[in-house]
C-alpha positions, 0 to 999 in steps of 0.5 A, a space after each residue: 343319287 348323289 344329284 337329288 343330294 345337290 338337288 337338296 342343298 339347291 334348295 335348301 339355298 334358294 330357301 334362305 336365300 328367300 325367306 330373310 333373317 328377322 333383322 333384314 326387315 325395314 318397316 316399310 316391308 312389314 305385313 299391313 291390311 287385313 289378316 288373311 284368313 287361313 290365318 285369322 282366328 274365329 272368334 265364335 263368342 263363349 264357350 261352353 265349358 266357360 257358360 257352365 263352369 260361370 253358371 255352377 258359379 252362380 248357382 253355388 252363391 245363391 244357395 250358398 245365400 238363400 242356406 245362410 238367410 234361412 238358418 239365420 234366421 231366428 226370433 228374439 222372444 222374451 221368457 214370457 214371450 216364449 210361454 204366450 206361444 205355447 206350441 206353435 212355438 215348437 221346433 222353430 228355431 227362436 233366441 230368448 234373453 233372461 236372467 239364470 234363476 239362482 240355484 238352478 244350475 246343474 251341470 253334469 259333466 259326464 255327459 256334458 250336459 248343463 241344465 238352468 231356468 231363465 226367466 225375464 229381468 223385469 218379470 221374474 213369473 215365469 221361469 224356462 228350463 235350458 238344456 245344453 248340450 255341450 261344455 258349460 262355459 267358465 264364467 257361467 256363474 258370473 252370469 249377468 244374463 244370458 241370450 240361449 238359440 235352439 228349439 222349444 221341444 214339445 216338453 216345454 224345454 228349450 234345446 239351446 245349441 247357442 250358449 251366450 252370454 251376458 256379463 258384468 259390465 266390472 267383476 267387483 270381488 273383494 279385493 286380496 290381501 297381501 301380506 309383505 315381510 321385510 327381508 333382512 
């Protein structure tokens, strides 16, 4: 048993003597030449999991682009063009520009429903009934014109889900009288 322990110590000493420390290497002793085959990594191309992830990413980007282009598409029409289009415009996404007809606003706060009529600025004869199921904008009564985006329903009512107000460039109101008093 003692001989085996002595032999193991001797083998250990021989191994440490045969392998020099990192500091003992000189430039001429560094390995030069091709990497041995058992140490070289085989590069076989793209790993399958990266290929699948890349294809999925490209697919998601393309589907988002197609979805964005199809849902953002809305035709810009006037009130007269909506009346001339008739049933061909039903259930299509369109934008309509018009002026709010005075006195046509009907705001129901309990149902959060705004109903109003719009007409062309140049041709005020034809009117289009609009219903908007969102809170009424605060400056709705000051709007010079509106742009509504949504769908034309079969009954001829325009259901808007986007309401953009074009307000006058300047709000001109009558000046307020301010009374100053001197304090003694």
